[in-house]
C-alpha positions as CSV (number, residue, x, y, z in Angstrom):
1,X,96.9,81.9,-260.7
2,X,95.9,83.0,-264.1
3,X,94.7,86.5,-264.7
4,X,92.4,88.4,-267.2
5,X,93.4,92.0,-267.5
6,X,92.2,95.0,-269.5
7,X,94.7,97.5,-270.8
8,X,93.1,100.9,-270.1
9,X,93.8,104.5,-269.1
10,X,95.1,103.4,-265.7
11,X,97.6,101.0,-267.3
12,X,95.6,97.9,-266.6
13,X,92.7,96.6,-264.5
14,X,92.4,93.0,-263.3
15,X,89.1,91.6,-264.4
16,X,89.3,88.0,-263.1
17,X,91.6,85.4,-261.7
18,X,91.3,81.6,-261.9
19,X,93.1,78.3,-261.6
20,X,92.6,75.3,-263.9
21,X,91.0,73.4,-261.1
22,X,88.5,76.1,-260.0
23,X,85.5,75.8,-262.4
24,X,83.4,78.5,-260.8
25,X,86.3,81.1,-261.0
26,X,87.0,80.1,-264.6
27,X,83.3,80.5,-265.6
28,X,83.3,84.0,-264.0
29,X,86.5,84.8,-265.9
30,X,85.0,83.5,-269.2
31,X,81.9,85.6,-268.6
32,X,84.1,88.7,-268.0
33,X,86.0,87.8,-271.3
34,X,82.7,87.7,-273.2
35,X,81.6,91.0,-271.7
36,X,84.9,92.6,-272.8
37,X,84.8,91.2,-276.3
38,X,81.1,92.4,-276.6
39,X,82.4,95.9,-275.7
40,X,84.9,95.8,-278.5
41,X,88.0,94.6,-276.8
42,X,90.3,91.9,-278.3
43,X,91.8,89.0,-276.2
44,X,95.5,88.4,-276.5
45,X,97.6,85.6,-275.0
46,X,101.3,86.4,-274.5
47,X,103.6,84.0,-276.5
48,X,106.9,85.5,-275.3
49,X,108.9,88.6,-276.1
50,X,107.2,90.6,-278.9
51,X,104.7,87.8,-279.7
52,X,101.0,87.4,-278.9
53,X,98.1,85.4,-280.2
54,X,94.5,86.7,-280.7
55,X,92.0,84.5,-278.9
56,X,88.2,84.4,-279.3
57,X,87.5,82.4,-276.2
58,X,89.2,82.4,-272.8
59,X,91.8,79.7,-272.8
60,X,91.7,77.9,-269.4
61,X,95.4,77.0,-269.4
62,X,96.7,80.5,-270.2
63,X,98.6,82.3,-267.4
64,X,97.7,85.8,-268.6
65,X,95.1,87.1,-271.1
66,X,95.2,90.7,-272.1
67,X,92.1,92.6,-273.3
68,X,92.9,95.6,-275.5
69,X,91.2,97.9,-278.0
70,X,91.8,97.3,-281.7
71,X,94.6,99.5,-283.2
72,X,93.1,102.3,-285.3
73,X,94.5,102.9,-288.7
74,X,93.6,103.2,-292.3
């Protein structure tokens, strides 16, 4: 089962879960993803130790998608 999680002050919160075959659950997860990006979060897909890819849409085949705030700096 794939998961969409948001990194937050509690450590993380599960926003949605889906399987490739469950279209309704995936659509709910995609809507949650859009809500989070609209609130300023960035979607990241784990690519292995120390590696992640920024995604602009929820990838159906991903096992885990992390939503995080942008890193501040300047």
